[in-house]
C-alpha positions in Angstrom: 1.0 13.8 -5.7 4.0 11.5 -5.1 7.3 11.8 -7.0 10.2 9.4 -6.4 13.3 10.8 -8.1 16.5 8.8 -8.8 16.7 7.1 -5.4 19.4 4.6 -4.4 18.8 2.5 -1.3 21.2 0.2 0.5 20.9 -2.6 3.1 24.3 -2.2 4.7 26.8 -2.3 1.9 24.4 -4.0 -0.6 22.5 -1.7 -3.0 18.9 -2.8 -3.5 17.4 0.1 -5.4 19.3 1.7 -8.4 18.2 5.1 -9.7 14.5 4.4 -9.2 12.1 7.1 -10.4 8.3 7.0 -10.8 5.3 9.1 -9.9 1.8 8.6 -8.5 -0.9 11.1 -9.6 -3.9 12.1 -7.6 -6.8 9.7 -7.6 -4.8 7.0 -9.4 -4.2 3.3 -8.6 -0.5 2.7 -9.5 1.1 -0.7 -9.2 4.6 -1.8 -8.6 5.1 -5.4 -9.9 8.2 -7.7 -9.9 9.5 -10.9 -8.5 10.4 -11.5 -4.9 13.5 -9.7 -4.0 13.1 -7.1 -6.8 12.9 -4.2 -4.2 9.2 -3.5 -4.2 8.7 -3.5 -0.4 11.9 -1.6 0.0 10.4 1.2 -2.1 7.4 1.4 0.2 9.5 1.4 3.3 11.6 4.2 1.9 8.6 6.3 0.9 7.2 5.7 4.5 10.4 7.0 6.1 11.4 3.6 7.6 14.5 3.6 5.3 16.5 6.4 3.9 17.7 6.8 0.3 21.5 7.4 -0.1 20.8 9.5 -3.2 17.8 11.0 -4.8 14.7 12.6 -3.3 11.0 11.9 -2.6 8.3 14.5 -2.9 4.8 14.4 -1.6 2.7 17.2 -2.9 5.9 18.9 -4.1 7.3 18.8 -0.5 10.5 16.8 0.1 9.8 14.0 2.5 12.7 11.7 2.3 14.3 12.9 5.5 11.0 13.2 7.5 10.1 10.9 10.4 7.3 8.4 9.7 4.8 10.0 12.0 5.1 13.3 10.2 4.3 11.5 6.9 1.1 10.2 8.6 0.2 13.8 9.5 0.9 14.8 5.9 -1.7 12.3 4.7 0.2 9.1 3.9 -0.7 5.6 5.1 1.2 2.3 4.7 -0.6 -1.1 5.0 2.4 -3.4 5.5 2.9 -7.0 4.3 1.9 -9.5 7.0 -0.7 -7.1 8.5 1.3 -6.4 11.7 -1.8 -6.3 13.9 -1.9 -6.3 17.7 -3.3 -9.7 18.1 -4.3 -9.4 21.8 -6.3 -6.2 21.1 -9.8 -6.1 19.7 -10.7 -5.1 16.2 -11.9 -1.7 17.4 -8.7 -1.1 19.4 -6.6 -2.0 16.3 -8.6 0.4 14.2 -8.2 3.2 16.7 -4.4 2.7 16.6 -4.6 4.2 13.1 -6.1 7.4 14.4 -3.9 8.7 17.2 -3.0 12.1 15.8 -4.6 15.4 14.8 -7.7 15.5 12.6 -7.8 11.7 12.4 -8.2 11.5 16.2 -10.9 14.2 16.3 -12.9 12.4 13.6 -12.3 8.8 14.8 -15.9 7.8 15.4 -17.0 9.0 12.0 -14.1 7.3 10.2 -14.6 4.1 12.0 -18.2 4.0 10.7 -16.8 4.5 7.2 -14.5 1.5 7.7 -17.4 -0.6 9.1 -19.4 0.3 6.0 -16.6 -1.0 3.8 -16.2 -4.1 6.0 -19.5 -5.1 7.7 -17.9 -8.2 9.1 -15.5 -6.0 11.2 -18.5 -4.2 12.7 -19.9 -7.6 13.8 -16.5 -8.5 15.3 -15.6 -5.1 16.7 -15.1 -6.5 20.2 -13.3 -9.7 19.1 -9.5 -10.2 19.6 -7.7 -9.8 16.3 -5.7 -13.0 17.0 -8.9 -15.0 16.7 -9.9 -13.7 13.3 -9.4 -15.4 9.9 -6.6 -14.3 7.6 -9.0 -12.4 5.4 -10.6 -10.7 8.4 -7.2 -9.7 9.7 -6.4 -8.2 6.3 -9.6 -6.2 6.5 -8.5 -4.8 9.9 -5.1 -3.9 8.5 -6.7 -2.0 5.6 -9.2 -0.4 8.0 -6.4 0.7 10.3 -4.7 2.3 7.4 -7.8 4.3 6.5 -8.3 5.5 10.0 -5.6 8.1 9.6 -7.7 9.7 6.8 -4.9 9.4 4.2 -4.6 11.2 0.8 -2.3 8.3 -0.3 -2.5 4.7 0.9 0.1 2.2 0.1 -0.6 -1.6 0.1 2.2 -4.2 0.4 0.9 -7.6 -0.8 -2.7 -7.2 0.4 -3.9 -10.6 -1.0 -1.0 -12.6 0.3 -2.2 -16.0 1.7 -5.9 -15.3 1.1 -8.4 -17.7 -0.6 -9.3 -16.6 -4.2 -12.8 -15.4 -3.2 -11.3 -13.2 -0.5 -8.7 -11.9 -3.0 -11.4 -10.7 -5.2 -13.1 -9.0 -2.3 -9.9 -7.2 -1.3 -9.4 -5.9 -4.8 -13.0 -4.7 -4.9 -12.4 -2.8 -1.7 -9.2 -1.2 -3.1 -11.2 0.1 -6.1 -13.9 1.5 -3.7 -11.2 3.3 -1.7 -10.0 5.0 -4.9 -13.6 5.9 -5.7 -13.8 7.7 -2.3 -10.9 10.0 -3.5 -7.9 8.2 -1.9 -4.9 7.7 -4.1 -3.5 4.1 -4.1 0.0 2.7 -4.6 0.1 -1.1 -4.5 2.8 -3.8 -4.4 1.3 -7.2 -5.2 2.3 -10.6 -6.5 -1.1 -11.2 -8.0 -0.1 -9.4 -11.2 -3.1 -10.0 -13.4 -5.7 -8.9 -10.8 -3.5 -5.9 -9.9 -3.0 -4.7 -13.4 -6.7 -5.1 -14.1 -7.5 -2.3 -11.6 -4.5 -0.1 -12.1 -4.3 3.1 -14.1 -0.6 2.7 -14.5 2.1 0.3 -13.5 5.9 0.0 -13.1 7.9 -3.2 -13.5 10.8 -3.6 -11.1 13.6 -6.0 -11.7 16.7 -6.3 -9.5 16.1 -2.9 -8.0 15.6 -1.1 -11.3 12.5 0.2 -13.1 12.5 -1.6 -16.5 9.1 -0.9 -17.9 6.2 1.5 -17.3 2.8 2.2 -18.8 -0.9 2.0 -18.5 -2.1 -1.1 -16.6 -3.7 -2.7 -19.7 -0.6 -1.9 -21.8 1.7 -3.6 -19.2 -0.6 -6.6 -19.0 -0.3 -7.1 -22.8 3.5 -6.7 -22.9 5.1 -9.9 -24.1 7.8 -9.8 -21.4 5.3 -9.4 -18.6 3.1 -12.1 -20.1 6.0 -14.6 -20.0 7.7 -13.5 -16.8 4.7 -12.7 -14.6 1.5 -14.1 -16.1 2.7 -17.5 -17.2 1.5 -17.0 -20.8 
């Protein structure tokens, strides 16, 4: 479904991604793990069209997308749930959700998709008329995920979905991500909670200083001695 091939990405004169290559197959959950500053979020921003690679290419369904505008990627079936949620805090839950369905088929099926989101997150249905700025952190994360689903994506990318959440909410968010995959949506996830992420991932890639240094099945990566020492504290 998604192929990232030998991309180099720079911030100004500083190179932050070096010859990065990986793939995400249809209906998988694939994880990118690594320390802060390794380049994980930069990869998602580059896939989303927010940044451009200086070299290499990105294919989505065998179509080159690395020079497309972000809105065209949404039309193609890609959604990005960013770190920090980036909600419109003075708008209601329902209004924030609708912002994810402004184009094409997603707009035409908005009502139906919103009910699917409310089935996933019953609390959001209860708070549909509440301003997002008054919600808890966990509820805001639910809105961010729901907004991402409103565009009816084939691939959804999560950047640190559990950041700042209480452990019980973290478990709930990961359960929701598994449900999203069960509904036929492919998932690419960047997450600091390595153990929980690898436990739900089909495959994973380890990123260090802008380079892929390890790849394999989620369970295999979890049992790797380097990963245990560097990321799991074992």
